[in-house]
DSSP file (Angstrom, degrees, kcal/mol; ACC not computed):
  #  RESIDUE AA STRUCTURE BP1 BP2  ACC     N-H-->O    O-->H-N    N-H-->O    O-->H-N    TCO  KAPPA ALPHA  PHI   PSI    X-CA   Y-CA   Z-CA
    1    1 A M              0   0    0      0, 0.0    86,-2.6     0, 0.0     2,-0.3   0.000 360.0 360.0 360.0 151.8 -147.4   42.2  -90.0
    2    2 A L  E     +A   86   0A   0     84,-0.2    84,-0.3     1,-0.2     3,-0.1  -0.484 360.0 171.7 -61.8 125.2 -145.0   43.2  -92.7
    3    3 A K  E     -     0   0A   0     82,-2.8    97,-1.9     1,-0.4     2,-0.3   0.819  59.5  -0.3-101.2 -48.2 -142.3   45.2  -91.1
    4    4 A S  E     -Ab  85 100A   0     81,-1.4    81,-2.2    95,-0.2    -1,-0.4  -0.979  53.5-169.9-147.5 153.1 -139.7   45.8  -93.9
    5    5 A K  E     -Ab  84 101A   0     95,-2.4    97,-3.7    -2,-0.3     2,-0.6  -0.959   9.8-164.6-148.8 128.6 -139.2   44.9  -97.5
    6    6 A I  E     -Ab  83 102A   0     77,-2.6    77,-2.3    -2,-0.3     2,-0.4  -0.969  27.9-158.1-108.7 115.7 -136.1   45.3  -99.8
    7    7 A H  E     +Ab  82 103A   0     95,-3.3    97,-1.2    -2,-0.6    75,-0.2  -0.813  57.1   0.7-108.0 130.7 -137.5   44.9 -103.3
    8    8 A G  E    S+     0   0A   0     73,-0.5    -1,-0.2    -2,-0.4    74,-0.2   0.753  77.4 163.6  77.0  26.5 -135.7   44.0 -106.5
    9    9 A A  E     -A   81   0A   0     72,-1.8    72,-2.9    -3,-0.3     2,-0.5  -0.431  33.7-128.2 -76.5 153.5 -132.2   43.5 -105.0
   10   10 A T  E     -A   80   0A   0     95,-0.3     2,-0.4    70,-0.2    70,-0.2  -0.886  17.8-122.9-105.0 129.4 -129.5   41.6 -107.0
   11   11 A V        -     0   0    0     68,-2.8    67,-3.0    -2,-0.5    55,-0.2  -0.571  26.3-174.9 -70.0 124.0 -127.7   38.7 -105.4
   12   12 A T        +     0   0    0     53,-1.9     2,-0.3    -2,-0.4    54,-0.2   0.660  63.6   7.6 -97.1 -19.4 -124.0   39.6 -105.6
   13   13 A E  E     -f   66   0B   0     52,-1.2    54,-2.7    63,-0.1     2,-0.4  -0.988  51.9-155.9-159.3 153.4 -122.5   36.3 -104.3
   14   14 A A  E     -f   67   0B   0     -2,-0.3     2,-0.7    52,-0.2    54,-0.2  -0.963  11.2-171.1-135.2 116.6 -123.5   32.8 -103.2
   15   15 A N  E >   -f   68   0B   0     52,-3.0    54,-2.8    -2,-0.4     3,-0.9  -0.840   5.9-179.6-114.7  93.7 -121.2   31.1 -100.7
   16   16 A L  T 3  S+     0   0    0     -2,-0.7     2,-0.5     1,-0.3    -1,-0.2   0.867  79.2  55.4 -60.7 -39.7 -122.2   27.4 -100.3
   17   17 A H  T 3  S+     0   0    0     52,-0.1     2,-0.3    55,-0.1    -1,-0.3  -0.183  85.1 104.8 -95.0  43.2 -119.5   26.6  -97.7
   18   18 A Y  S <  S-     0   0    0     -3,-0.9    52,-0.2    -2,-0.5     3,-0.1  -0.805  84.4-108.0-114.7 159.8 -120.5   29.3  -95.3
   19   19 A V  S    S-     0   0    0     -2,-0.3     2,-0.2     1,-0.2    51,-0.1   0.652  70.4 -87.1 -69.3 -14.6 -122.3   28.6  -92.0
   20   20 A G  S    S+     0   0    0     -5,-0.2    49,-0.3    49,-0.1    -1,-0.2  -0.749  74.7  87.9 136.9 176.0 -125.6   30.2  -93.2
   21   21 A S        -     0   0    0     47,-0.4    47,-2.4    -2,-0.2     2,-0.4  -0.297  66.5 -83.5  97.1-176.8 -127.4   33.5  -93.4
   22   22 A V  E     -hG  55  67B   0     32,-1.9    34,-2.8    45,-0.2     2,-0.5  -0.999  30.4-142.8-131.0 130.7 -127.6   36.4  -95.8
   23   23 A T  E     -hG  56  66B   0     43,-2.7    43,-2.5    -2,-0.4     2,-0.4  -0.832  24.4-175.8 -94.9 125.9 -125.1   39.2  -95.9
   24   24 A V  E     -hG  57  65B   0     32,-2.5    34,-3.5    -2,-0.5    41,-0.2  -0.981  33.0-102.2-130.3 134.0 -126.7   42.6  -96.7
   25   25 A D  E >>  -h   58   0B   0     39,-2.2     4,-1.9    -2,-0.4     3,-0.8  -0.225  31.6-127.8 -47.1 130.9 -125.1   46.0  -97.2
   26   26 A L  H 3> S+     0   0    0     32,-1.2     4,-2.8     1,-0.3     5,-0.2   0.806 107.6  62.5 -57.3 -31.7 -125.6   48.1  -94.0
   27   27 A N  H 3> S+     0   0    0      1,-0.2     4,-2.2     2,-0.2    -1,-0.3   0.906 106.3  45.1 -61.0 -39.9 -127.1   50.9  -96.0
   28   28 A L  H <> S+     0   0    0     -3,-0.8     4,-2.1     2,-0.2    -2,-0.2   0.908 112.0  51.6 -69.2 -41.8 -129.9   48.6  -97.1
   29   29 A L  H  X>S+     0   0    0     -4,-1.9     5,-2.6     1,-0.2     4,-0.7   0.929 112.0  46.6 -60.7 -45.0 -130.4   47.3  -93.6
   30   30 A D  H ><5S+     0   0    0     -4,-2.8     3,-0.9     1,-0.2    -1,-0.2   0.929 112.1  49.7 -62.7 -45.7 -130.6   50.9  -92.2
   31   31 A A  H 3<5S+     0   0    0     -4,-2.2    -1,-0.2     1,-0.2    -2,-0.2   0.853 117.7  40.5 -62.2 -34.9 -133.0   52.0  -94.9
   32   32 A A  H 3<5S-     0   0    0     -4,-2.1    68,-0.3    -5,-0.1    -1,-0.2   0.424 108.6-121.5 -94.5  -0.1 -135.3   49.0  -94.3
   33   33 A D  T <<5 +     0   0    0     -3,-0.9     2,-0.4    -4,-0.7    -3,-0.2   0.933  60.2 150.4  57.1  47.8 -135.0   49.0  -90.5
   34   34 A I      < -     0   0    0     -5,-2.6    -1,-0.2    -6,-0.1    -2,-0.1  -0.937  34.3-146.4-112.1 134.0 -133.6   45.5  -90.4
   35   35 A L    >   -     0   0    0     -2,-0.4     3,-2.2     4,-0.1    20,-0.3  -0.704  27.5 -97.3 -98.5 148.4 -131.1   44.5  -87.7
   36   36 A P  T 3  S+     0   0    0      0, 0.0    20,-0.2     0, 0.0     3,-0.1  -0.421 115.4  27.1 -56.8 136.7 -128.2   42.0  -87.9
   37   37 A G  T 3  S+     0   0    0     18,-3.2     2,-0.1     1,-0.3    19,-0.1   0.263  91.0 136.8  90.5 -11.5 -129.5   38.7  -86.6
   38   38 A E    <   -     0   0    0     -3,-2.2    17,-1.3    16,-0.1    -1,-0.3  -0.413  62.3-107.5 -71.8 143.6 -133.1   39.4  -87.6
   39   39 A L  E     -C   54   0A   0     15,-0.2     2,-0.4    47,-0.1    47,-0.3  -0.507  43.4-175.8 -67.5 133.7 -135.2   36.7  -89.3
   40   40 A V  E     -C   53   0A   0     13,-3.0    13,-2.2    -2,-0.2     2,-0.4  -0.997  22.4-140.5-136.6 139.8 -135.7   37.5  -93.0
   41   41 A A  E     -CD  52  84A   0     43,-3.2    43,-2.5    -2,-0.4     2,-0.5  -0.836  17.8-154.9 -93.9 136.4 -137.7   35.8  -95.7
   42   42 A I  E     -CD  51  83A   0      9,-3.3     9,-2.0    -2,-0.4     2,-0.6  -0.966   7.4-169.1-115.2 123.5 -136.0   35.7  -99.1
   43   43 A L  E     -CD  50  82A   0     39,-2.8    39,-2.1    -2,-0.5     2,-0.8  -0.957  14.2-146.1-112.7 116.8 -138.2   35.4 -102.2
   44   44 A D  E  >  - D   0  81A   0      5,-3.3     4,-2.4    -2,-0.6    37,-0.2  -0.742  11.8-171.4 -88.2 109.4 -136.3   34.7 -105.4
   45   45 A I  T  4 S+     0   0    0     35,-2.2    -1,-0.2    -2,-0.8    36,-0.2   0.833  82.9  59.0 -67.0 -32.6 -138.0   36.5 -108.3
   46   46 A T  T  4 S+     0   0    0     34,-1.2    -1,-0.2     1,-0.2    35,-0.1   0.908 127.9   6.0 -65.8 -44.2 -135.8   34.7 -110.8
   47   47 A N  T  4 S-     0   0    0     33,-0.2    -2,-0.2     2,-0.1    -1,-0.2   0.445  95.4-113.2-125.9  -0.2 -136.7   31.1 -109.9
   48   48 A G     <  +     0   0    0     -4,-2.4    -3,-0.1     1,-0.3    -2,-0.0   0.422  61.1 149.8  86.0  -2.7 -139.5   31.3 -107.3
   49   49 A A        -     0   0    0     25,-0.2    -5,-3.3    -5,-0.1     2,-0.4  -0.333  25.6-166.5 -65.0 146.6 -137.5   29.8 -104.4
   50   50 A R  E     +C   43   0A   0     -7,-0.2     2,-0.3     2,-0.0    -7,-0.2  -0.998  16.2 153.3-134.7 137.9 -138.5   31.0 -100.9
   51   51 A L  E     -C   42   0A   0     -9,-2.0    -9,-3.3    -2,-0.4     2,-0.4  -0.975  31.7-129.8-155.6 166.8 -136.5   30.6  -97.7
   52   52 A E  E     +C   41   0A   0     -2,-0.3     2,-0.3   -11,-0.2   -11,-0.2  -0.956  36.2 139.0-122.6 144.4 -135.9   32.0  -94.3
   53   53 A T  E     -C   40   0A   0    -13,-2.2   -13,-3.0    -2,-0.4     2,-0.3  -0.857  46.0 -89.3-158.1-168.1 -132.6   32.8  -92.7
   54   54 A Y  E     -C   39   0A   0     -2,-0.3   -32,-1.9   -15,-0.2     2,-0.3  -0.808  38.1-108.9-117.6 161.8 -131.0   35.5  -90.5
   55   55 A V  E     -h   22   0B   0    -17,-1.3   -18,-3.2   -20,-0.3     2,-0.4  -0.690  20.8-168.0 -96.5 138.6 -129.2   38.7  -91.5
   56   56 A I  E     -h   23   0B   0    -34,-2.8   -32,-2.5    -2,-0.3     2,-0.3  -0.979  32.7-113.9-115.7 136.0 -125.4   39.5  -91.3
   57   57 A A  E     -h   24   0B   0     -2,-0.4   -32,-0.2   -34,-0.2     2,-0.2  -0.539  32.7-158.3 -72.4 128.7 -124.4   43.1  -91.8
   58   58 A G  E     -h   25   0B   0    -34,-3.5   -32,-1.2    -2,-0.3     3,-0.1  -0.521  39.3 -63.0 -98.5 171.7 -122.3   43.6  -94.9
   59   59 A E    >   -     0   0    0     -2,-0.2     3,-1.8   -34,-0.2     5,-0.4  -0.302  61.4-106.7 -58.7 130.6 -119.9   46.4  -95.7
   60   60 A R  T 3  S+     0   0    0      1,-0.3    -1,-0.1   -35,-0.2   -35,-0.1  -0.370 101.1   8.5 -61.2 129.8 -121.6   49.8  -95.9
   61   61 A G  T 3  S+     0   0    0     47,-0.1    -1,-0.3    -2,-0.1    -2,-0.1   0.457  96.7 110.0  81.5   1.2 -121.9   51.0  -99.4
   62   62 A S  S <  S-     0   0    0     -3,-1.8    -2,-0.1     2,-0.1     3,-0.1   0.732  75.6-135.1 -81.2 -22.4 -120.7   47.8 -101.0
   63   63 A G        +     0   0    0     -4,-0.4   -53,-0.1     1,-0.2   -51,-0.1   0.557  46.1 164.0  77.0   7.7 -124.0   46.7 -102.5
   64   64 A V        +     0   0    0     -5,-0.4   -39,-2.2   -40,-0.1    -1,-0.2  -0.325  20.8 167.8 -65.5 137.0 -123.4   43.2 -101.2
   65   65 A L  E     - G   0  24B   0    -41,-0.2   -53,-1.9    -3,-0.1   -52,-1.2  -0.745  18.3-179.6-143.4  93.7 -126.2   40.8 -101.0
   66   66 A G  E     -fG  13  23B   0    -43,-2.5   -43,-2.7    -2,-0.2     2,-0.5  -0.848  22.0-148.4-107.4 127.2 -124.6   37.4 -100.3
   67   67 A I  E     -fG  14  22B   0    -54,-2.7   -52,-3.0    -2,-0.5     2,-0.3  -0.816  26.1-163.4 -91.2 124.9 -126.5   34.2  -99.9
   68   68 A N  E >   -f   15   0B   0    -47,-2.4     3,-0.8    -2,-0.5   -47,-0.4  -0.822  37.6  -9.9-117.1 149.1 -124.7   31.9  -97.5
   69   69 A G  G >  S-     0   0    0    -54,-2.8     3,-2.4    -2,-0.3     4,-0.2  -0.297 120.0  -9.3  73.4-151.1 -124.7   28.2  -96.7
   70   70 A A  G >  S+     0   0    0      1,-0.3     3,-2.1     2,-0.2     4,-0.3   0.752 122.9  72.4 -57.5 -27.7 -127.3   25.7  -97.9
   71   71 A A  G X> S+     0   0    0     -3,-0.8     4,-2.4     1,-0.3     3,-1.6   0.736  79.8  76.0 -61.0 -21.2 -129.5   28.6  -99.3
   72   72 A A  G <4 S+     0   0    0     -3,-2.4    -1,-0.3     1,-0.3    -2,-0.2   0.656  85.0  63.9 -66.5 -13.8 -126.9   28.9 -102.1
   73   73 A H  G <4 S+     0   0    0     -3,-2.1    -1,-0.3    -4,-0.2    -2,-0.2   0.763 113.9  32.3 -73.6 -25.3 -128.4   25.8 -103.6
   74   74 A L  T <4 S+     0   0    0     -3,-1.6     2,-0.4    -4,-0.3   -25,-0.2   0.787 120.6  44.8-101.0 -35.0 -131.6   27.7 -104.1
   75   75 A V  S  < S-     0   0    0     -4,-2.4     2,-0.3   -29,-0.0    -1,-0.2  -0.954  71.8-165.7-121.5 130.8 -130.6   31.3 -104.8
   76   76 A H    >   -     0   0    0     -2,-0.4     3,-2.3    -3,-0.1   -65,-0.3  -0.761  33.0 -80.6-120.8 159.0 -127.7   32.2 -107.1
   77   77 A T  T 3  S+     0   0    0     -2,-0.3   -65,-0.2     1,-0.3     3,-0.1  -0.311 117.8  25.6 -52.9 132.5 -125.5   35.1 -108.0
   78   78 A G  T 3  S+     0   0    0    -67,-3.0    -1,-0.3     1,-0.3   -66,-0.1   0.192  89.4 132.0  94.0 -15.4 -127.4   37.4 -110.4
   79   79 A D    <   -     0   0    0     -3,-2.3   -68,-2.8   -69,-0.1     2,-0.5  -0.349  57.3-126.0 -66.7 150.5 -130.8   36.4 -109.2
   80   80 A T  E     +A   10   0A   0    -70,-0.2   -35,-2.2    -3,-0.1   -34,-1.2  -0.873  38.4 178.6 -98.1 130.5 -133.3   39.2 -108.3
   81   81 A V  E     -AD   9  44A   0    -72,-2.9   -72,-1.8    -2,-0.5   -73,-0.5  -0.842  29.1-141.9-132.5 164.0 -134.8   38.8 -104.8
   82   82 A V  E     -AD   7  43A   0    -39,-2.1   -39,-2.8    -2,-0.3     2,-0.5  -0.995  16.3-155.8-122.4 132.4 -137.1   40.4 -102.3
   83   83 A L  E     -AD   6  42A   0    -77,-2.3   -77,-2.6    -2,-0.4     2,-0.4  -0.938  16.2-176.1-108.9 132.4 -136.2   40.4  -98.6
   84   84 A I  E     -AD   5  41A   0    -43,-2.5   -43,-3.2    -2,-0.5     2,-0.3  -0.983  11.6-170.3-132.4 138.2 -139.1   40.7  -96.1
   85   85 A T  E     -A    4   0A   0    -81,-2.2   -82,-2.8    -2,-0.4   -81,-1.4  -0.922   9.5-156.2-121.1 154.9 -139.2   40.9  -92.3
   86   86 A Y  E     -A    2   0A   0     -2,-0.3     2,-0.3   -47,-0.3   -84,-0.2  -0.875   2.8-158.1-125.6 158.0 -142.3   40.6  -90.2
   87   87 A A        -     0   0    0    -86,-2.6     2,-0.4    -2,-0.3    -2,-0.0  -0.989  18.5-124.1-137.9 147.2 -143.2   41.9  -86.7
   88   88 A E        +     0   0    0     -2,-0.3     2,-0.3   -85,-0.0    -2,-0.0  -0.753  44.9 150.9 -87.3 134.6 -145.7   41.0  -84.0
   89   89 A M        -     0   0    0     -2,-0.4    -2,-0.0     3,-0.0     2,-0.0  -0.980  46.0 -90.5-156.4 164.0 -147.9   43.8  -82.9
   90   90 A T     >  -     0   0    0     -2,-0.3     4,-2.8     1,-0.1     5,-0.2  -0.269  44.0-105.9 -71.6 165.9 -151.4   44.5  -81.5
   91   91 A T  H  > S+     0   0    0      1,-0.2     4,-2.2     2,-0.2     5,-0.2   0.917 122.5  49.8 -59.5 -43.8 -154.3   45.1  -83.9
   92   92 A D  H  > S+     0   0    0      1,-0.2     4,-1.2     2,-0.2    -1,-0.2   0.911 112.0  47.7 -63.4 -41.9 -154.2   48.9  -83.0
   93   93 A E  H  > S+     0   0    0      1,-0.2     4,-1.6     2,-0.2     3,-0.4   0.918 111.1  51.9 -62.9 -42.3 -150.5   49.0  -83.6
   94   94 A A  H  < S+     0   0    0     -4,-2.8    -2,-0.2     1,-0.2    -1,-0.2   0.874 104.7  55.6 -63.5 -38.3 -150.9   47.2  -86.9
   95   95 A K  H  < S+     0   0    0     -4,-2.2    -1,-0.2     1,-0.2    -2,-0.2   0.824 116.6  36.8 -64.0 -30.6 -153.5   49.6  -88.1
   96   96 A A  H  < S+     0   0    0     -4,-1.2    -1,-0.2    -3,-0.4    -2,-0.2   0.632  94.7 106.8 -95.2 -15.9 -151.2   52.6  -87.6
   97   97 A Y     <  -     0   0    0     -4,-1.6    -3,-0.0    -5,-0.1   -94,-0.0  -0.363  48.6-164.1 -73.2 142.0 -147.9   50.9  -88.7
   98   98 A R        -     0   0    0     -2,-0.1    18,-0.1    18,-0.0    -3,-0.0  -0.982  17.3-138.8-123.7 116.9 -146.3   51.8  -92.0
   99   99 A P        -     0   0    0      0, 0.0     2,-0.6     0, 0.0   -95,-0.2  -0.243  19.4-110.3 -70.9 161.4 -143.6   49.3  -93.2
  100  100 A A  E     -b    4   0A   0    -97,-1.9   -95,-2.4   -68,-0.3     2,-0.6  -0.855  33.0-170.8 -90.5 119.2 -140.3   50.4  -94.7
  101  101 A V  E     -bE   5 114A   0     13,-2.9    13,-3.2    -2,-0.6     2,-0.5  -0.946   6.2-166.0-115.3 110.5 -140.4   49.4  -98.4
  102  102 A V  E     -bE   6 113A   0    -97,-3.7   -95,-3.3    -2,-0.6     2,-0.4  -0.853   5.5-164.3-106.3 125.0 -136.9   49.9 -100.0
  103  103 A Y  E     -bE   7 112A   0      9,-3.1     8,-3.0    -2,-0.5     9,-1.5  -0.878  12.4-167.2-105.9 140.2 -136.4   49.9 -103.7
  104  104 A V  E     - E   0 110A   0    -97,-1.2     6,-0.2    -2,-0.4    22,-0.2  -0.815  15.7-125.0-124.9 162.5 -132.9   49.5 -105.1
  105  105 A N    >   -     0   0    0      4,-2.0     3,-1.9    -2,-0.3   -95,-0.3  -0.239  51.3 -78.9 -91.8-170.8 -131.1   49.9 -108.4
  106  106 A D  T 3  S+     0   0    0      1,-0.3    -1,-0.0     2,-0.1   -98,-0.0   0.581 132.6  52.6 -71.0  -7.9 -129.0   47.3 -110.2
  107  107 A R  T 3  S-     0   0    0      2,-0.1    -1,-0.3   -98,-0.0     3,-0.1   0.186 119.2-108.7-106.7  13.6 -126.1   47.9 -107.9
  108  108 A N  S <  S+     0   0    0     -3,-1.9     2,-0.4     1,-0.2   -45,-0.2   0.807  71.2 144.4  61.8  32.5 -128.2   47.5 -104.7
  109  109 A S        -     0   0    0    -47,-0.1    -4,-2.0   -46,-0.1    -1,-0.2  -0.822  59.2-102.0 -96.6 142.7 -128.2   51.2 -103.9
  110  110 A V  E     +E  104   0A   0     -2,-0.4    -6,-0.3    -6,-0.2     3,-0.1  -0.431  43.0 168.6 -65.2 128.2 -131.3   52.7 -102.4
  111  111 A I  E     +     0   0A   0     -8,-3.0     2,-0.3     1,-0.4    -7,-0.2   0.610  67.7   2.6-110.8 -22.0 -133.4   54.6 -105.0
  112  112 A Q  E     -E  103   0A   0     -9,-1.5    -9,-3.1    10,-0.1     2,-0.5  -0.949  51.3-155.9-162.9 142.1 -136.6   55.1 -102.9
  113  113 A V  E     +E  102   0A   0     -2,-0.3   -11,-0.2   -11,-0.2     2,-0.2  -0.993  30.1 165.0-119.3 124.2 -138.0   54.3  -99.5
  114  114 A A  E     -E  101   0A   0    -13,-3.2   -13,-2.9    -2,-0.5    -2,-0.0  -0.648  37.7-141.1-126.9-179.0 -141.7   54.1  -99.3
  115  115 A T  S    S+     0   0    0     -2,-0.2   -13,-0.1   -15,-0.2    -1,-0.0   0.418  77.0  85.4-126.2  -3.4 -144.4   52.8  -96.9
  116  116 A D    >   -     0   0    0      1,-0.1     3,-1.4   -15,-0.1    -1,-0.1  -0.861  52.6-170.9-104.9 103.5 -147.0   51.3  -99.3
  117  117 A P  T 3  S+     0   0    0      0, 0.0    -1,-0.1     0, 0.0   -17,-0.0   0.644  85.3  55.7 -69.2 -12.3 -146.0   47.7 -100.1
  118  118 A S  T 3  S+     0   0    0      2,-0.1     3,-0.1     3,-0.0    -2,-0.0   0.505  82.7 106.2 -96.8  -4.2 -148.7   47.4 -102.8
  119  119 A A  S <  S-     0   0    0     -3,-1.4    -5,-0.0     1,-0.1     0, 0.0  -0.435  83.8 -95.3 -72.0 148.4 -147.5   50.4 -104.8
  120  120 A P        -     0   0    0      0, 0.0    -1,-0.1     0, 0.0     3,-0.1  -0.312  44.1-104.9 -61.8 146.6 -145.8   49.7 -108.1
  121  121 A A        -     0   0    0      1,-0.1     3,-0.1     6,-0.1  -113,-0.0  -0.443  39.3-104.7 -68.9 144.3 -142.0   49.6 -107.9
  122  122 A P        -     0   0    0      0, 0.0     2,-0.4     0, 0.0     5,-0.1  -0.328  45.4 -92.1 -65.3 155.7 -140.2   52.7 -109.4
  123  123 A S        +     0   0    0      4,-0.1     3,-0.0    -3,-0.1   -18,-0.0  -0.556  65.5 140.5 -73.9 127.1 -138.6   52.2 -112.8
  124  124 A S    >>  -     0   0    0     -2,-0.4     4,-3.4    -3,-0.1     3,-0.6  -0.961  65.6 -97.9-156.1 163.2 -135.0   51.1 -112.5
  125  125 A P  H 3> S+     0   0    0      0, 0.0     4,-0.8     0, 0.0   -20,-0.1   0.865 123.2  52.4 -55.5 -35.4 -132.7   48.7 -114.4
  126  126 A A  H 34 S+     0   0    0      1,-0.2     4,-0.2   -22,-0.2   -21,-0.1   0.816 122.5  28.1 -71.7 -29.3 -133.3   46.1 -111.6
  127  127 A T  H X4 S+     0   0    0     -3,-0.6     3,-0.6    -5,-0.1     4,-0.4   0.682 104.8  73.7-105.5 -20.8 -137.1   46.3 -111.8
  128  128 A A  H >X S+     0   0    0     -4,-3.4     3,-1.2     1,-0.2     4,-0.5   0.856  88.5  62.7 -64.3 -35.2 -137.7   47.3 -115.4
  129  129 A A  T 3< S+     0   0    0     -4,-0.8    -1,-0.2     1,-0.3     4,-0.2   0.846 112.0  35.8 -60.5 -34.7 -136.8   43.9 -116.8
  130  130 A S  T <> S+     0   0    0     -3,-0.6     4,-2.7    -4,-0.2    -1,-0.3   0.359  88.8 100.4-101.0   6.8 -139.7   42.2 -115.0
  131  131 A A  H <> S+     0   0    0     -3,-1.2     4,-2.7    -4,-0.4     5,-0.2   0.902  83.2  48.4 -60.5 -42.7 -142.2   45.1 -115.3
  132  132 A S  H  X S+     0   0    0     -4,-0.5     4,-2.1    -3,-0.2    -1,-0.2   0.877 112.1  50.1 -67.4 -34.6 -144.1   43.6 -118.2
  133  133 A Q  H  > S+     0   0    0     -4,-0.2     4,-1.6     2,-0.2    -2,-0.2   0.921 111.1  49.1 -66.2 -43.0 -144.3   40.3 -116.3
  134  134 A R  H  X S+     0   0    0     -4,-2.7     4,-3.4     1,-0.2     5,-0.3   0.930 111.4  49.6 -61.5 -45.2 -145.6   42.1 -113.2
  135  135 A R  H  X S+     0   0    0     -4,-2.7     4,-2.9     1,-0.2     5,-0.2   0.906 108.0  53.1 -61.6 -41.4 -148.2   43.9 -115.2
  136  136 A S  H  < S+     0   0    0     -4,-2.1     4,-0.3     1,-0.2    -1,-0.2   0.850 117.0  38.5 -65.6 -31.7 -149.4   40.7 -116.9
  137  137 A V  H >< S+     0   0    0     -4,-1.6     3,-0.6    -3,-0.2    -2,-0.2   0.902 119.1  46.4 -80.7 -44.1 -149.9   39.1 -113.5
  138  138 A V  H 3< S+     0   0    0     -4,-3.4    -2,-0.2     1,-0.2    -3,-0.2   0.857 108.1  55.6 -68.9 -36.4 -151.3   42.2 -111.7
  139  139 A D  T 3< S+     0   0    0     -4,-2.9    -1,-0.2    -5,-0.3    -2,-0.1   0.663  87.8  94.3 -74.7 -15.4 -153.7   43.2 -114.4
  140  140 A K  S <  S-     0   0    0     -3,-0.6    -3,-0.0    -4,-0.3    -4,-0.0  -0.527  89.5-102.0 -76.3 142.4 -155.5   39.8 -114.4
  141  141 A P        -     0   0    0      0, 0.0     2,-0.6     0, 0.0    -1,-0.1  -0.341  35.7-130.8 -60.9 144.8 -158.6   39.5 -112.2
  142  142 A K        -     0   0    0     -4,-0.1     2,-0.4    -3,-0.1    -4,-0.0  -0.880  17.2-158.9-104.5 125.1 -157.9   37.7 -108.9
  143  143 A A        -     0   0    0     -2,-0.6     2,-0.3     2,-0.0     3,-0.0  -0.825  20.8-121.3 -99.8 139.3 -160.2   34.9 -107.9
  144  144 A L        -     0   0    0     -2,-0.4     3,-0.2     1,-0.2    -2,-0.0  -0.626   9.5-151.7 -78.3 135.0 -160.3   33.9 -104.3
  145  145 A A  S    S+     0   0    0     -2,-0.3     2,-0.4     1,-0.3    -1,-0.2   0.818  87.9  15.2 -73.9 -30.3 -159.5   30.2 -103.7
  146  146 A W        +     0   0    0      1,-0.1    -1,-0.3     2,-0.1     4,-0.0  -0.958  58.1 172.3-147.0 123.4 -161.7   30.2 -100.7
  147  147 A S        +     0   0    0     -2,-0.4     3,-0.1    -3,-0.2    -1,-0.1   0.438  58.7  78.8-112.7  -1.2 -164.3   32.7  -99.8
  148  148 A G  S    S-     0   0    0      1,-0.2    -2,-0.1     3,-0.0     0, 0.0  -0.225  96.1 -58.8 -94.5-172.5 -166.0   31.0  -96.8
  149  149 A P        -     0   0    0      0, 0.0    -1,-0.2     0, 0.0    -2,-0.1  -0.308  65.4 -93.8 -64.8 153.0 -164.9   30.7  -93.2
  150  150 A I        -     0   0    0     -3,-0.1     2,-0.1     1,-0.1    -4,-0.0  -0.547  44.3-124.3 -70.6 123.6 -161.6   29.1  -92.5
  151  151 A P              0   0    0      0, 0.0    -1,-0.1     0, 0.0    -3,-0.0  -0.377 360.0 360.0 -69.9 148.5 -162.2   25.4  -91.9
  152  152 A H              0   0    0     -2,-0.1    -2,-0.0     0, 0.0     0, 0.0   0.396 360.0 360.0-105.0 360.0 -160.9   23.9  -88.6
């Protein structure tokens, strides 16, 4: 299940010759309930790249979101990204669970913490630029690619 999401963050640095990981401001980690060392999926809104790595705590209040190691080939300084973590839980736990959904401004400072991952992002410089793109995708009817039972 979705545990945490940091939405619309800006990559502040990309360090190709680092051992790996993503460095994230401790304020963002705390707001999103993400621990150093935790597995995180990174979705690059700018270019569509998706990858998984682990989190390193960055300086509190710095706004840092640094892509380290080989991932720097895919995600670049200035890109807008979403960081997502998942958690294993029982069905009953999942029905009651509310994820931490953190929205940030263009300096990677928290502007809102919510619990509904499907709610529209609040308006901010980091999210306003892609708002018309989001609306054009979201407003279109969605067709299911497969509506029958999952084949084995």
